[in-house]
C-alpha positions as a Python dict, from the first residue, in 0.01 Angstrom:
ca = {
    (1, 'M'): (0, 0, 0),
    (2, 'E'): (-13, -302, -245),
    (3, 'S'): (-71, -77, -554),
    (4, 'Y'): (115, 265, -486),
    (5, 'W'): (345, 253, -204),
    (6, 'H'): (704, 290, -327),
    (7, 'K'): (581, 232, -691),
    (8, 'K'): (364, 511, -830),
    (9, 'P'): (199, 855, -744),
    (10, 'L'): (-152, 877, -637),
    (11, 'L'): (-374, 1170, -610),
    (12, 'I'): (-658, 1150, -352),
    (13, 'R'): (-933, 1409, -379),
    (14, 'G'): (-1111, 1489, -55),
    (15, 'A'): (-848, 1275, 166),
    (16, 'I'): (-974, 1495, 457),
    (17, 'P'): (-1355, 1497, 411),
    (18, 'A'): (-1427, 1762, 674),
    (19, 'F'): (-1324, 2030, 422),
    (20, 'T'): (-1599, 1892, 170),
    (21, 'L'): (-1861, 1866, 454),
    (22, 'A'): (-1796, 2224, 572),
    (23, 'E'): (-1826, 2346, 213),
    (24, 'Q'): (-2174, 2149, 173),
    (25, 'N'): (-2287, 2315, 489),
    (26, 'Q'): (-2169, 2656, 350),
    (27, 'E'): (-1929, 2690, 630),
    (28, 'S'): (-1546, 2790, 618),
    (29, 'L'): (-1273, 2556, 744),
    (30, 'G'): (-923, 2660, 759),
    (31, 'S'): (-603, 2516, 864),
    (32, 'P'): (-584, 2432, 1237),
    (33, 'I'): (-277, 2626, 1262),
    (34, 'T'): (-295, 2994, 1159),
    (35, 'A'): (-31, 3186, 955),
    (36, 'S'): (34, 3412, 1249),
    (37, 'E'): (97, 3105, 1470),
    (38, 'L'): (345, 2955, 1205),
    (39, 'I'): (534, 3282, 1169),
    (40, 'A'): (563, 3309, 1545),
    (41, 'L'): (693, 2954, 1558),
    (42, 'A'): (955, 3034, 1291),
    (43, 'S'): (1088, 3288, 1534),
    (44, 'Q'): (1180, 3016, 1793),
    (45, 'D'): (1506, 2862, 1836),
    (46, 'G'): (1374, 2516, 1877),
    (47, 'V'): (1183, 2516, 1554),
    (48, 'E'): (1374, 2407, 1231),
    (49, 'S'): (1264, 2680, 968),
    (50, 'R'): (1371, 2778, 627),
    (51, 'L'): (1263, 3073, 402),
    (52, 'I'): (1294, 3031, 22),
    (53, 'K'): (1244, 3311, -219),
    (54, 'S'): (1223, 3288, -597),
    (55, 'N'): (1309, 3520, -873),
    (56, 'P'): (1588, 3526, -786),
    (57, 'W'): (1634, 3205, -578),
    (58, 'S'): (1747, 3265, -224),
    (59, 'F'): (1766, 3039, 91),
    (60, 'N'): (1794, 3127, 451),
    (61, 'A'): (1772, 2932, 774),
    (62, 'G'): (1589, 3039, 1081),
    (63, 'P'): (1504, 3142, 1340),
    (64, 'F'): (1338, 3454, 1179),
    (65, 'S'): (1239, 3784, 1315),
    (66, 'K'): (867, 3864, 1212),
    (67, 'K'): (989, 4148, 990),
    (68, 'S'): (1222, 3920, 780),
    (69, 'I'): (922, 3705, 672),
    (70, 'P'): (735, 3864, 380),
    (71, 'A'): (354, 3952, 425),
    (72, 'L'): (113, 3723, 296),
    (73, 'S'): (22, 3945, 23),
    (74, 'K'): (379, 3944, -118),
    (75, 'P'): (444, 3682, -400),
    (76, 'N'): (720, 3428, -467),
    (77, 'W'): (816, 3319, -116),
    (78, 'T'): (784, 2998, 98),
    (79, 'L'): (836, 2949, 467),
    (80, 'L'): (917, 2590, 559),
    (81, 'L'): (876, 2458, 924),
    (82, 'Q'): (1012, 2106, 1000),
    (83, 'G'): (907, 1872, 1262),
    (84, 'M'): (563, 2036, 1340),
    (85, 'E'): (434, 1735, 1533),
    (86, 'A'): (659, 1836, 1822),
    (87, 'H'): (508, 2190, 1829),
    (88, 'H'): (138, 2163, 1782),
    (89, 'P'): (-127, 1889, 1870),
    (90, 'A'): (-295, 1934, 1537),
    (91, 'A'): (20, 1832, 1348),
    (92, 'A'): (82, 1541, 1584),
    (93, 'K'): (-275, 1422, 1524),
    (94, 'I'): (-244, 1423, 1146),
    (95, 'L'): (95, 1247, 1167),
    (96, 'S'): (-82, 980, 1368),
    (97, 'W'): (-311, 895, 1080),
    (98, 'F'): (-27, 753, 895),
    (99, 'R'): (47, 457, 1117),
    (100, 'F'): (-74, 221, 870),
    (101, 'I'): (308, 255, 767),
    (102, 'P'): (552, 131, 1038),
    (103, 'D'): (672, 385, 1296),
    (104, 'A'): (1028, 321, 1201),
    (105, 'R'): (969, 461, 870),
    (106, 'L'): (789, 771, 983),
    (107, 'D'): (992, 1081, 1006),
    (108, 'D'): (811, 1401, 1054),
    (109, 'L'): (543, 1652, 937),
    (110, 'M'): (653, 1981, 750),
    (111, 'I'): (437, 2271, 694),
    (112, 'S'): (487, 2508, 399),
    (113, 'I'): (311, 2857, 400),
    (114, 'A'): (356, 3061, 91),
    (115, 'G'): (265, 3378, -88),
    (116, 'I'): (125, 3347, -444),
    (117, 'G'): (389, 3193, -671),
    (118, 'G'): (570, 3051, -370),
    (119, 'G'): (742, 2705, -401),
    (120, 'V'): (1080, 2545, -383),
    (121, 'G'): (1125, 2465, -755),
    (122, 'P'): (1109, 2153, -947),
    (123, 'H'): (1287, 1886, -737),
    (124, 'F'): (1274, 1532, -630),
    (125, 'D'): (1300, 1363, -286),
    (126, 'S'): (1472, 1037, -199),
    (127, 'Y'): (1193, 935, 33),
    (128, 'D'): (817, 882, 22),
    (129, 'V'): (596, 1197, 86),
    (130, 'F'): (229, 1270, 144),
    (131, 'L'): (140, 1624, 43),
    (132, 'I'): (-181, 1742, 211),
    (133, 'Q'): (-332, 2059, 101),
    (134, 'M'): (-447, 2239, 418),
    (135, 'S'): (-537, 2601, 312),
    (136, 'G'): (-562, 2778, -21),
    (137, 'T'): (-461, 2595, -339),
    (138, 'R'): (-146, 2474, -498),
    (139, 'R'): (-66, 2364, -838),
    (140, 'W'): (145, 2045, -861),
    (141, 'Q'): (324, 1929, -1168),
    (142, 'I'): (492, 1594, -1155),
    (143, 'S'): (703, 1371, -1377),
    (144, 'Q'): (861, 1033, -1364),
    (145, 'Q'): (1150, 1148, -1582),
    (146, 'K'): (1488, 976, -1554),
    (147, 'D'): (1689, 1278, -1601),
    (148, 'L'): (1728, 1399, -1239),
    (149, 'S'): (2027, 1623, -1297),
    (150, 'L'): (2038, 1941, -1090),
    (151, 'S'): (2082, 2308, -1201),
    (152, 'P'): (2426, 2440, -1121),
    (153, 'N'): (2516, 2746, -920),
    (154, 'L'): (2175, 2770, -733),
    (155, 'P'): (2127, 2757, -360),
    (156, 'L'): (1868, 2487, -391),
    (157, 'K'): (1857, 2140, -544),
    (158, 'I'): (1641, 2240, -851),
    (159, 'L'): (1611, 2017, -1159),
    (160, 'Q'): (1784, 2132, -1457),
    (161, 'H'): (1548, 1987, -1723),
    (162, 'F'): (1184, 1939, -1564),
    (163, 'K'): (933, 1801, -1811),
    (164, 'P'): (591, 1770, -1636),
    (165, 'E'): (369, 1483, -1728),
    (166, 'H'): (59, 1549, -1500),
    (167, 'D'): (-75, 1877, -1387),
    (168, 'W'): (-324, 1913, -1089),
    (169, 'V'): (-467, 2190, -859),
    (170, 'L'): (-506, 2060, -509),
    (171, 'E'): (-769, 2221, -287),
    (172, 'P'): (-803, 2205, 99),
    (173, 'G'): (-850, 1835, 197),
    (174, 'D'): (-686, 1685, -115),
    (175, 'M'): (-369, 1486, -82),
    (176, 'L'): (-85, 1380, -317),
    (177, 'Y'): (122, 1072, -253),
    (178, 'L'): (465, 1058, -425),
    (179, 'P'): (712, 769, -399),
    (180, 'P'): (1105, 845, -400),
    (181, 'H'): (1260, 1006, -699),
    (182, 'I'): (933, 1146, -866),
    (183, 'A'): (1004, 1502, -1005),
    (184, 'H'): (758, 1731, -880),
    (185, 'D'): (702, 2115, -857),
    (186, 'G'): (440, 2291, -638),
    (187, 'V'): (333, 2655, -677),
    (188, 'A'): (101, 2831, -448),
    (189, 'L'): (-199, 2977, -622),
    (190, 'D'): (-344, 3175, -307),
    (191, 'A'): (-193, 3405, -53),
    (192, 'G'): (-123, 3205, 266),
    (193, 'C'): (-131, 2872, 93),
    (194, 'Q'): (-61, 2578, 340),
    (195, 'T'): (80, 2238, 235),
    (196, 'W'): (149, 1988, 500),
    (197, 'S'): (401, 1721, 413),
    (198, 'V'): (435, 1382, 585),
    (199, 'G'): (778, 1262, 519),
    (200, 'F'): (934, 912, 572),
    (201, 'R'): (1268, 804, 676),
    (202, 'S'): (1495, 620, 423),
    (203, 'P'): (1817, 528, 596),
    (204, 'S'): (2103, 367, 386),
    (205, 'F'): (2215, 23, 468),
    (206, 'K'): (2559, 161, 559),
    (207, 'E'): (2408, 393, 804),
    (208, 'L'): (2198, 105, 969),
    (209, 'L'): (2488, -139, 976),
    (210, 'Q'): (2718, 116, 1110),
    (211, 'E'): (2487, 209, 1406),
    (212, 'G'): (2399, -158, 1467),
    (213, 'L'): (2781, -244, 1466),
    (214, 'W'): (2854, 37, 1699),
    (215, 'R'): (2592, -53, 1956),
    (216, 'L'): (2686, -424, 1922),
    (217, 'A'): (3048, -325, 2011),
    (218, 'E'): (2924, -129, 2317),
    (219, 'S'): (2739, -431, 2429),
    (220, 'L'): (3068, -640, 2448),
    (221, 'E'): (3162, -435, 2739),
    (222, 'E'): (2917, -630, 2935),
    (223, 'M'): (3083, -962, 2863),
    (224, 'P'): (3369, -1025, 3108),
    (225, 'E'): (3464, -1345, 2945),
    (226, 'L'): (3607, -1137, 2661),
    (227, 'E'): (3863, -983, 2897),
    (228, 'Q'): (4050, -1320, 2862),
    (229, 'K'): (4381, -1255, 2685),
    (230, 'F'): (4470, -1415, 2348),
    (231, 'A'): (4733, -1697, 2404),
    (232, 'D'): (4888, -1921, 2136),
    (233, 'P'): (5070, -2210, 2311),
    (234, 'R'): (5044, -2417, 1985),
    (235, 'Q'): (5209, -2145, 1776),
    (236, 'K'): (5492, -2286, 1565),
    (237, 'A'): (5802, -2120, 1432),
    (238, 'S'): (5699, -1880, 1148),
    (239, 'L'): (5849, -1852, 816),
    (240, 'N'): (5612, -1558, 739),
    (241, 'A'): (5635, -1321, 1030),
    (242, 'E'): (5465, -1045, 846),
    (243, 'Q'): (5134, -1244, 822),
    (244, 'L'): (4849, -1226, 1066),
    (245, 'P'): (4882, -1551, 1273),
    (246, 'E'): (4653, -1831, 1150),
    (247, 'E'): (4611, -1922, 1538),
    (248, 'L'): (4469, -1574, 1595),
    (249, 'I'): (4227, -1610, 1293),
    (250, 'K'): (4097, -1942, 1438),
    (251, 'Q'): (4038, -1807, 1767),
    (252, 'I'): (3865, -1509, 1668),
    (253, 'T'): (3643, -1727, 1431),
    (254, 'V'): (3557, -1928, 1720),
    (255, 'K'): (3458, -1633, 1942),
    (256, 'L'): (3253, -1477, 1669),
    (257, 'R'): (3073, -1805, 1628),
    (258, 'E'): (3018, -1824, 2007),
    (259, 'L'): (2892, -1468, 2030),
    (260, 'Q'): (2666, -1519, 1731),
    (261, 'L'): (2791, -1203, 1566),
    (262, 'D'): (2715, -1349, 1220),
    (263, 'Q'): (2345, -1354, 1316),
    (264, 'V'): (2116, -1073, 1225),
    (265, 'H'): (1929, -1087, 1556),
    (266, 'R'): (2245, -957, 1728),
    (267, 'F'): (2225, -645, 1511),
    (268, 'L'): (1870, -564, 1526),
    (269, 'P'): (1851, -433, 1896),
    (270, 'G'): (2120, -175, 1807),
    (271, 'I'): (1940, -68, 1475),
    (272, 'T'): (1609, -47, 1668),
    (273, 'A'): (1770, 174, 1938),
    (274, 'Y'): (1905, 392, 1653),
    (275, 'L'): (1573, 429, 1482),
    (276, 'S'): (1402, 519, 1810),
    (277, 'E'): (1641, 812, 1872),
    (278, 'P'): (1471, 1164, 1868),
    (279, 'K'): (1569, 1422, 1618),
    (280, 'P'): (1888, 1611, 1717),
    (281, 'Q'): (1696, 1935, 1795),
    (282, 'A'): (1457, 1756, 2025),
    (283, 'F'): (1428, 1903, 2378),
    (284, 'F'): (1272, 1742, 2672),
    (285, 'E'): (1174, 1910, 2992),
    (286, 'G'): (1066, 1705, 3308),
    (287, 'P'): (786, 1795, 3523),
    (288, 'A'): (826, 2111, 3738),
    (289, 'K'): (684, 1927, 4047),
    (290, 'P'): (730, 1555, 3986),
    (291, 'L'): (503, 1311, 4130),
    (292, 'S'): (633, 1046, 4369),
    (293, 'P'): (646, 689, 4231),
    (294, 'S'): (327, 595, 4429),
    (295, 'R'): (148, 912, 4317),
    (296, 'F'): (259, 852, 3978),
    (297, 'S'): (115, 508, 3983),
    (298, 'K'): (-199, 639, 4110),
    (299, 'Q'): (-227, 886, 3841),
    (300, 'L'): (-171, 615, 3580),
    (301, 'G'): (-515, 471, 3687),
    (302, 'L'): (-686, 813, 3624),
    (303, 'K'): (-518, 985, 3328),
    (304, 'K'): (-362, 887, 2994),
    (305, 'L'): (14, 879, 2995),
    (306, 'L'): (136, 972, 2642),
    (307, 'P'): (473, 997, 2470),
    (308, 'S'): (607, 1358, 2442),
    (309, 'P'): (553, 1480, 2082),
    (310, 'Q'): (927, 1444, 2033),
    (311, 'T'): (966, 1102, 2178),
    (312, 'R'): (1002, 803, 1964),
    (313, 'I'): (913, 451, 2066),
    (314, 'L'): (974, 129, 1867),
    (315, 'S'): (935, -243, 1950),
    (316, 'L'): (1156, -545, 1849),
    (317, 'G'): (944, -832, 1952),
    (318, 'K'): (882, -797, 2326),
    (319, 'E'): (1144, -538, 2360),
    (320, 'V'): (1065, -177, 2378),
    (321, 'F'): (1309, 116, 2271),
    (322, 'C'): (1240, 461, 2371),
    (323, 'N'): (1461, 763, 2256),
    (324, 'G'): (1755, 524, 2180),
    (325, 'E'): (1721, 323, 2512),
    (326, 'N'): (1591, -32, 2591),
    (327, 'M'): (1329, 54, 2828),
    (328, 'S'): (1207, -308, 2889),
    (329, 'Q'): (1542, -467, 2947),
    (330, 'G'): (1566, -596, 3309),
    (331, 'Q'): (1231, -457, 3410),
    (332, 'P'): (956, -643, 3587),
    (333, 'E'): (687, -788, 3351),
    (334, 'D'): (421, -535, 3447),
    (335, 'I'): (650, -255, 3347),
    (336, 'A'): (757, -412, 3026),
    (337, 'Q'): (396, -475, 2935),
    (338, 'A'): (309, -113, 3013),
    (339, 'W'): (590, 0, 2765),
    (340, 'R'): (457, -248, 2498),
    (341, 'I'): (117, -87, 2530),
    (342, 'L'): (261, 249, 2496),
    (343, 'S'): (477, 152, 2181),
    (344, 'A'): (151, 0, 2025),
    (345, 'K'): (-120, 236, 2131),
    (346, 'K'): (87, 558, 2208),
    (347, 'A'): (-110, 586, 2525),
    (348, 'L'): (-134, 405, 2859),
    (349, 'V'): (-424, 434, 3101),
    (350, 'G'): (-621, 237, 3349),
    (351, 'T'): (-310, 50, 3469),
    (352, 'K'): (-109, 48, 3796),
    (353, 'P'): (224, -129, 3768),
    (354, 'Q'): (441, -163, 4077),
    (355, 'L'): (690, 131, 4047),
    (356, 'S'): (1015, 206, 4204),
    (357, 'N'): (1267, 494, 4157),
    (358, 'Q'): (1448, 256, 3917),
    (359, 'S'): (1142, 191, 3700),
    (360, 'T'): (1209, 298, 3341),
    (361, 'L'): (851, 415, 3314),
    (362, 'Y'): (896, 649, 3612),
    (363, 'E'): (1248, 762, 3485),
    (364, 'A'): (1096, 836, 3136),
    (365, 'Y'): (841, 1054, 3304),
    (366, 'L'): (1097, 1239, 3512),
    (367, 'A'): (1302, 1302, 3189),
    (368, 'G'): (993, 1452, 3009),
    (369, 'W'): (986, 1170, 2756),
    (370, 'L'): (643, 1072, 2881),
    (371, 'V'): (378, 1321, 2994),
    (372, 'F'): (19, 1293, 3123),
    (373, 'E'): (-250, 1422, 2906),
    (374, 'S'): (-373, 1772, 2954),
    (375, 'A'): (-631, 1990, 2823),
    (376, 'K'): (-378, 2130, 2583),
    (377, 'S'): (-287, 1804, 2435),
    (378, 'V'): (-640, 1677, 2370),
}
């Protein structure tokens, strides 16, 4: 983090040592998600997918029928599947390896599967990314060039003048880290080449402040003292009626000072809530046969309670936000503590907080935001 994060690229050979160990033992180790599984996922409405073909370049958004996706033996195509951590436990597991970077920065895991020659063309990203080779080999060329102008009249954002400075072939288990605005081009060298990309969020200050201000404005609804009407018994006769009254400016200044709206801590809850919101395409389904609060509490002592793969949880001090909601506010300390554990450990087990129908922990379970560990999720 000190030497490379947000500063310069880093190639890590054997980042996943299991591939090297398998080779040493003369065993074959492939991607934990097969090509047929990925193609099947691309046909689902809830999966964000894109199909890119080169020579000539074309771009289509899913869902796709299986017939519309080229055979692995065909060249010059790439299928991209976004947010795979929500659809397969192996993707969720690998995404969890990157928690040495704050959760608020982590976005999702995208999988690229391609035929020989497949790629998306030379381009740059505005965010940090880890590129993990998971099946087959891919040739990466990168450049720290300043010219990031794009080719006109193409359906993709492809660099007009790409001048590679480094050239590497990544094998299964290798990983390449790229900070923002590094030009790069990856080309599949094998049929069924899989590259898993861990991407990070990079919201603009405009976006963060707008969201923080909007949520701060909403919180003013809970302040009955602000219902008081403006009054100006000290208003003098005006010679400049078109000007906003000085008395109004003075009183608003006092209110802002009283509300501490010029203090960053008033904005941070709204910003944290915003960053904890799930992706727009996230879908949650509550349990078919929900447990009662008492049985739910008993189950907590026996099984792990986990966030749904599409759930996002962030903390601001002792406050915990889940899917855009403050889950610890107004809750008993044992419930708030359970949320803090969930936020930090992404799992809760061996605890039996006192629950009611109004407990946010129980409500999150009913909404499908939290799920008990099953054999499928191990």
